[in-house]
C-alpha positions in Angstrom: 10.2 -13.8 -7.5 9.7 -17.3 -8.9 12.8 -19.5 -8.8 13.7 -22.3 -11.3 11.1 -25.1 -11.0 12.3 -28.1 -9.0 8.8 -29.5 -8.9 5.7 -29.1 -11.0 4.8 -25.3 -10.6 1.9 -24.1 -12.7 2.9 -20.5 -12.6 6.6 -21.1 -13.6 5.3 -23.4 -16.4 2.9 -20.8 -17.7 5.6 -18.1 -17.8 8.1 -20.5 -19.3 5.6 -21.3 -22.1 5.1 -17.5 -22.6 8.9 -16.9 -23.1 9.2 -20.0 -25.3 6.4 -18.6 -27.5 7.9 -15.0 -27.2 4.4 -13.8 -26.4 4.3 -10.0 -26.3 1.2 -10.0 -24.2 3.4 -10.7 -21.1 6.0 -7.9 -21.7 6.2 -5.9 -18.5 4.1 -8.3 -16.5 7.2 -10.3 -15.5 11.0 -10.4 -16.3 13.2 -13.4 -17.1 16.6 -13.5 -15.6 19.0 -16.0 -17.0 21.8 -17.2 -14.6 24.3 -18.3 -17.2 24.2 -14.9 -19.0 23.5 -12.6 -16.1 21.0 -10.9 -18.1 17.2 -10.2 -17.7 14.8 -10.0 -20.5 11.2 -9.2 -21.4 9.1 -12.4 -22.3 9.2 -11.7 -26.0 12.9 -11.5 -26.3 14.0 -12.9 -29.6 17.0 -14.4 -28.1 17.2 -18.4 -27.7 15.1 -19.6 -25.0 17.1 -20.5 -22.1 17.0 -23.9 -20.2 14.4 -23.9 -17.4 17.1 -24.7 -14.8 18.8 -21.5 -15.7 15.6 -19.2 -15.4 14.3 -17.0 -12.5 11.2 -14.9 -12.9 10.9 -11.6 -11.3 7.7 -9.4 -11.1 9.8 -6.2 -11.4 12.9 -5.1 -13.1 14.0 -3.8 -9.7 14.3 -7.2 -8.2 16.2 -8.4 -11.2 18.6 -5.4 -10.6 18.9 -6.2 -7.0 19.9 -9.8 -7.8 22.8 -8.6 -10.0 21.2 -9.0 -13.4 21.6 -6.6 -16.4 19.1 -5.4 -18.8 19.1 -7.1 -22.2 20.4 -4.8 -25.0 18.4 -6.6 -27.6 14.8 -6.6 -26.2 15.2 -3.6 -24.0 12.9 -4.7 -21.1 12.8 -1.3 -19.6 10.8 -0.1 -22.7 8.0 -2.6 -22.1 4.6 -1.4 -20.8 3.8 -1.7 -17.1 2.1 -4.3 -15.4 -1.8 -4.4 -15.0 -1.3 -6.5 -11.7 -1.0 -3.2 -9.5 -4.5 -2.2 -10.4 -6.0 -5.9 -10.4 -4.4 -6.5 -7.0 -5.5 -4.4 -4.1 -3.0 -5.5 -1.5 -0.3 -3.4 0.1 2.3 -4.3 -2.6 0.0 -3.0 -5.3 -0.9 0.1 -3.5 2.8 0.7 -2.9 3.7 0.2 -6.6 1.2 2.7 -7.8 2.7 5.3 -5.5 6.2 4.5 -6.5 5.2 5.1 -10.2 3.7 8.5 -9.1 7.1 9.5 -7.7 6.2 9.5 -3.9 9.4 8.0 -2.8 11.5 10.4 -4.8 9.5 13.4 -3.3 8.7 12.1 0.1 11.1 9.2 0.8 10.2 5.9 2.3 8.6 7.4 5.3 6.2 9.4 3.1 5.3 6.2 1.2 4.7 4.4 4.4 2.6 7.2 5.9 0.3 7.2 2.9 -0.1 3.4 3.0 -0.8 3.5 6.8 2.1 1.2 7.9 5.5 1.7 9.4 8.5 2.0 6.9 10.0 -1.2 8.3 6.8 -3.1 7.5 6.4 -1.7 4.1 10.0 -2.6 3.2 9.6 -6.1 4.6 6.5 -6.8 2.6 7.9 -5.5 -0.7 11.0 -7.4 -0.3 9.2 -10.6 0.4 6.7 -10.1 -2.4 8.9 -8.5 -5.0 12.4 -9.2 -4.0 13.1 -5.4 -3.8 12.6 -2.6 -1.3 11.1 0.9 -1.9 14.4 2.5 -2.6 15.3 -0.1 -5.2 11.9 0.0 -6.8 12.3 3.9 -7.0 15.6 3.5 -8.5 14.5 1.2 -11.1 11.6 3.6 -12.0 14.2 6.5 -12.3 16.3 4.2 -14.7 13.3 3.6 -16.8 12.6 7.4 -17.0 16.2 8.1 -18.0 16.2 5.5 -20.7 13.0 7.0 -22.2 14.5 10.4 -22.2 17.9 9.4 -23.5 16.4 7.5 -26.4 13.5 9.7 -27.4 14.7 13.3 -26.7 17.9 15.5 -27.4 17.9 16.6 -23.6 21.4 17.1 -22.3 22.5 14.1 -20.1 22.6 16.6 -17.1 18.9 17.4 -17.7 18.0 13.7 -18.1 19.5 13.0 -14.7 17.6 15.8 -13.1 14.3 14.8 -14.9 14.7 11.3 -14.0 15.1 12.0 -10.3 18.9 11.3 -9.8 20.7 13.7 -7.5 23.6 13.9 -9.8 25.1 13.0 -13.3 27.4 10.6 -11.5 24.4 8.7 -10.1 22.8 8.4 -13.5 26.1 7.2 -15.1 26.4 4.6 -12.2 22.9 3.4 -12.5 22.9 3.2 -16.4 26.3 1.2 -16.2 25.0 -1.2 -13.7 21.6 -1.8 -15.3 22.3 -1.5 -18.9 26.0 -2.2 -19.1 26.7 0.9 -21.1 26.9 4.7 -20.7 24.1 7.2 -21.1 25.8 8.5 -24.4 26.1 5.0 -25.8 22.5 4.2 -24.8 21.4 7.2 -26.7 23.4 6.3 -29.7 21.8 2.9 -30.0 18.3 4.5 -30.1 16.3 3.9 -33.3 14.9 7.0 -35.0 15.8 10.7 -34.6 15.9 12.3 -31.2 13.4 15.1 -30.6 14.9 18.4 -30.3 14.1 20.2 -27.0 14.5 23.9 -26.2 17.0 24.3 -23.5 16.3 27.9 -22.5 14.1 27.8 -19.5 14.6 31.4 -18.3 12.3 34.4 -19.0 8.5 35.0 -18.9 5.9 32.3 -19.1 5.2 30.3 -21.1 8.6 30.4 -22.8 10.3 29.4 -19.6 8.5 26.0 -19.5 10.2 22.9 -20.3 9.0 21.2 -23.5 9.7 17.8 -24.8 8.2 14.7 -26.5 8.5 11.0 -25.4 7.0 7.8 -26.8 5.0 5.7 -24.6 4.6 1.8 -25.1 1.1 0.4 -25.0 -0.2 -3.1 -25.4 -2.1 -3.9 -28.5 -4.9 -3.8 -29.3 -5.6 -0.2 -28.0 -8.9 1.5 -28.7 -7.3 5.0 -28.8 -10.3 6.5 -30.6 -12.8 5.1 -28.1 -10.7 6.2 -25.0 -10.2 9.7 -26.2 -13.8 9.9 -27.3 -14.8 9.0 -23.7 -12.6 11.7 -22.3 -13.7 14.3 -24.9 -17.3 13.8 -24.0 -16.5 14.9 -20.6 -13.9 17.6 -21.3 -14.1 20.7 -19.3 -13.6 23.8 -21.4 -10.2 25.3 -20.8 -9.0 22.4 -19.1 -9.2 19.6 -21.9 -9.4 19.3 -25.5 -10.0 16.2 -27.5 -10.5 15.3 -31.1 -11.0 12.2 -33.1 -10.3 12.0 -36.9 -10.8 8.5 -38.4 -8.3 6.2 -36.7 -6.3 9.0 -35.1 -7.1 10.7 -31.7 -5.6 13.6 -29.9 -6.1 14.7 -26.3 -4.7 17.5 -24.2 -5.2 18.9 -20.8 -3.7 21.1 -18.1 -2.3 19.4 -14.9 -1.2 20.7 -11.5 2.0 18.7 -10.8 4.3 18.6 -7.7 6.6 21.3 -8.9 4.1 23.5 -10.6 1.5 23.7 -13.3 1.8 22.0 -16.8 0.1 20.4 -19.7 0.2 17.2 -21.7 -0.8 16.5 -25.3 -1.3 13.0 -26.5 -1.5 11.6 -30.0 -2.5 8.0 -30.7 -3.7 6.0 -33.7 -2.6 5.6 -37.3 -0.2 8.5 -37.4 1.8 7.2 -34.4 1.6 3.5 -35.3 0.9 0.5 -33.3 2.1 -0.1 -29.7 3.0 3.5 -29.1 1.5 6.8 -28.0 3.2 10.1 -28.6 3.2 12.4 -25.6 4.3 16.1 -25.7 5.0 17.6 -22.3 4.9 21.2 -21.2 6.2 21.4 -17.6 7.3 23.9 -15.0 10.2 21.7 -13.9 12.1 18.8 -15.4 11.4 17.0 -12.0 7.7 16.5 -13.1 8.5 14.4 -16.2 8.2 11.1 -14.5 5.1 12.0 -12.7 3.5 13.4 -15.7 4.2 10.3 -17.7 2.8 8.1 -14.9 -0.5 10.1 -14.8 -1.0 10.0 -18.5 -0.5 6.2 -18.6 -3.1 5.9 -15.7 -5.5 8.3 -17.5 -5.4 6.3 -20.7 -5.1 2.9 -18.9 -2.1 2.1 -21.1 -0.9 -0.8 -18.8 -4.0 -2.8 -19.1 -4.0 -6.5 -20.5 -6.4 -6.1 -23.4 -5.9 -9.6 -24.7 -7.0 -11.2 -21.3 -9.8 -8.7 -20.9 -11.1 -9.2 -24.5 -10.8 -13.0 -24.3 -12.9 -13.2 -21.1 -15.6 -10.8 -22.2 -15.7 -11.9 -25.8 -16.7 -15.4 -24.6 -20.0 -14.1 -23.3 -22.5 -13.9 -26.3 -24.0 -10.7 -24.9 -20.7 -8.8 -25.3 -19.0 -10.7 -28.1 -20.2 -8.2 -30.8 -19.0 -5.2 -28.9 -15.7 -6.7 -28.1 -15.1 -7.8 -31.7 -16.0 -4.2 -32.9 -13.8 -2.4 -30.4 -10.9 -4.6 -29.2 -8.6 -3.2 -26.7 -11.3 -1.0 -24.9 -9.9 0.8 -21.9 -11.3 2.2 -18.7 -9.9 5.8 -18.6 -8.5 6.8 -15.2 -8.0 10.1 -13.6 -5.3 12.8 -13.9 -6.0 14.1 -10.3 -7.8 12.1 -7.6 -9.3 15.3 -6.0 -10.4 16.6 -9.3 -12.3 13.2 -10.0 -14.0 13.3 -6.8 -15.5 16.8 -7.4 -16.5 15.5 -10.9 -18.2 12.5 -9.5 -20.3 14.4 -7.0 -21.4 17.1 -9.5 -22.2 14.3 -12.0 -24.5 12.4 -9.7 -28.0 11.8 -11.2 -27.4 14.3 -14.1 -26.3 13.7 -17.7 -22.8 13.9 -18.8 -23.5 17.1 -20.8 -25.1 18.8 -17.8 -22.2 17.8 -15.6 -19.7 19.2 -18.1 -21.6 22.5 -18.1 -21.6 22.8 -14.4 -17.9 22.0 -14.1 -17.1 24.5 -16.9 -18.8 27.2 -15.0 -16.9 26.2 -11.7 -13.6 26.1 -13.5 -14.1 29.5 -15.2 -14.8 31.1 -11.9 -12.4 29.3 -9.5 -9.7 27.7 -11.6 -6.3 29.4 -12.1 -5.6 30.8 -15.5 -2.8 29.0 -17.5 -1.3 30.1 -20.7 -0.5 27.0 -22.7 1.4 26.4 -26.0 -1.5 23.7 -26.7 -4.5 25.2 -28.3 -7.6 25.4 -26.2 -6.0 25.1 -22.7 -6.4 28.1 -20.7 -7.2 27.1 -17.1 -6.2 24.5 -14.4 -9.2 22.7 -12.9 -9.7 24.2 -9.5 -7.9 22.7 -6.5 -10.0 21.3 -3.7 -9.3 24.4 -1.6 -10.5 26.6 -4.5 -13.7 24.5 -4.9 -14.3 24.9 -1.1 -13.7 28.6 -1.2 -16.2 28.9 -4.1 -18.8 27.5 -1.7 -21.0 26.2 -4.6 -21.7 29.7 -5.8 -21.2 28.7 -9.4 -22.8 25.3 -9.3 -26.6 25.5 -10.2 -27.3 22.3 -8.3 -29.6 21.5 -5.5 -28.5 23.0 -2.2 -27.7 19.7 -0.6 -25.6 18.7 -3.6 -23.6 22.0 -3.5 -23.1 21.4 0.2 -21.6 17.8 -0.5 -19.2 19.2 -3.0 -18.1 22.0 -0.7 -17.6 19.9 2.5 -16.0 17.1 0.7 -13.6 19.5 -1.1 -12.7 21.1 2.2 -12.1 17.7 3.6 -9.7 16.9 0.9 -8.0 20.2 1.2 -7.3 20.0 4.9 -6.4 16.3 4.8 -9.4 15.1 6.8 -10.2 12.9 3.7 -7.2 11.3 2.1 -7.3 10.0 -1.3 -4.6 9.1 -3.8 -3.7 6.2 -6.2 -2.3 4.2 -3.2 -5.6 4.1 -1.4 -7.3 0.9 -0.4 -10.4 0.4 -2.5 -12.7 -0.8 0.3 -11.4 1.9 2.8 -11.8 4.5 0.1 -15.3 3.7 -0.6 -16.2 3.4 3.2 -14.7 6.9 3.8 -16.7 8.5 0.9 -20.0 6.9 1.7 -19.6 8.0 5.3 -20.1 11.5 4.2 -23.6 13.0 3.7 -24.7 13.0 0.1 -22.3 10.2 -1.3 -23.6 6.8 -2.1 -22.3 3.6 -3.4 -22.6 4.8 -7.1 -20.3 7.8 -6.5 -17.8 5.9 -4.3 -17.7 3.1 -7.0 -17.1 5.5 -9.7 -14.2 7.1 -7.8 -12.6 3.7 -7.3 -13.1 2.8 -10.9 -11.3 5.8 -12.2 -9.0 7.0 -9.5 -7.6 3.5 -8.5 -8.0 2.0 -12.1 -10.0 -0.7 -10.4 -10.7 -3.4 -13.1 -13.7 -5.0 -11.3 -16.1 -2.3 -10.3 -19.9 -2.6 -11.2 -22.2 0.5 -10.6 -25.2 -1.3 -9.5 -28.3 0.8 -10.4 -26.5 3.1 -12.9 -29.1 4.4 -15.4 -27.0 4.1 -18.4 -26.0 0.6 -17.5 -29.6 -0.4 -17.4 -30.3 1.2 -20.6 -27.4 -0.7 -22.3 -28.5 -4.0 -20.5 -32.0 -3.6 -22.2 -30.3 -3.1 -25.6 -28.3 -6.2 -25.2 -31.1 -8.3 -23.9 -29.7 -8.5 -20.4 -31.7 -8.1 -17.1 -32.9 -4.6 -16.5 -33.5 -5.0 -12.7 -30.4 -3.6 -10.9 -29.9 -6.6 -8.7 -30.6 -9.2 -11.4 -28.1 -7.2 -13.7 -25.5 -7.1 -10.9 -25.8 -10.9 -10.5 -25.5 -11.4 -14.3 -22.4 -9.1 -14.3 -20.7 -11.3 -11.7 -19.8 -13.7 -14.5 -17.5 -10.9 -16.0 -15.3 -10.8 -13.0 -12.5 -9.7 -12.6 -13.1 -7.4 -15.5 -16.5 -5.9 -14.7 -15.1 -2.3 -15.2 -14.3 -3.1 -18.7 -17.7 -4.9 -19.2 -19.4 -1.8 -18.2 -17.7 0.2 -21.0 -19.2 -2.2 -23.5 -22.7 -2.1 -21.9 -22.5 1.7 -21.7 -21.7 1.8 -25.4 -24.8 -0.3 -26.2 -26.8 2.5 -24.3 -25.7 5.3 -26.7 -28.3 4.8 -29.3 -31.0 5.2 -26.7 -29.6 8.7 -25.7 -28.2 7.5 -22.4 -24.6 8.3 -21.9 -22.0 6.6 -19.4 -21.0 8.6 -16.2 
């Protein structure tokens, strides 16, 4: 929380300039509460700019809720993209916010959140309240409100189903929250939505796959967004049966199966010209409405939708070596991971081999050990094997050196039995140390896992063959140490710089990991 400025405060001044300019780049990164109206807004709200002495800035909408402010009906702050700060920051608050978005508080309570973070519930609550002005329960409630608003305004789900899907215990809790935050009722909130609602089958009985819940929502994304490049990256690594991807001009589609907390499901993403700027269309196929928020959060992380592309492009585009690539592909993203355990297996299998070879090995493993899944989305037939299934396979379907097969098996077993813990709330340094302590896992693999599982924006994979090839094409140092020193100038966006350097390697036949 940043209070009204009583003395020169550069952060307050920067944020006040942003709201005076109605700068959309900052939407979702902070919220503006106005004392005289009792309302909080996104920075780009078209309403008259309030006087400085009446303004308080909050990092989360939950803190604004807790302070007694209501959401603006004009700019709809709950519909803004998320903040990139939780990936850029590696502290306890950021780790907690990533877990809250994944639904950990709703599923496991504050005790479960604290256990994953390695601290007592009291300490976690104190840190979050001091840093954000809201505790874990308030933050989780705000996340439920955001999910409910999305479902009310973009689907035709009955209000009772919206309450269940958003994580509320009853319709009354949903009604009370919507009245408190939005100063309206769920029905009125739906009526104010622009555009037609998406019809949703309400029959969830009978044999699979007709018993699954199906709905479509629209996700906000900061522009520019290189949807084609992001989907092409995922498509090059798509495991047969688990994922499909296609790029057609300026439109991109991607689909995959997921194992969610309440059962298997699948997602289908459409982005680009057909959807329009600032939006991604997401179709969901779920075993339970309770998985809606988690599925949305994982898609957002997978596509890196909460990145700050303007800040990244401005920093990297200032370097002559990257300027042409940044200009050609503005809004480049660093794809994340749909499942942390899956990504670890992918990273170990992909060590020191090409992307195409890794894809072949993973396809064989999935065909043998993955659970069959009948999806309504074309091409999706299996779930990627769980860590336990990979361990049980014992490397039988991986045509890799014996030591590498053993690394895959022992690491998967450690993930399955909890000896090795890995989720989006992990500390980056601790995660890398835990992985590198295992035989057969080095800095490249641990760095790649941190980059994609945690969405770490400032990872550089020293010694990566594709990075060296791209560096040569760009006239940068080829020596790993010299290249790493050169890359230091791209901090804190080295993960995004790597995407541009990898792209330069493509004409040489080298592909990124």
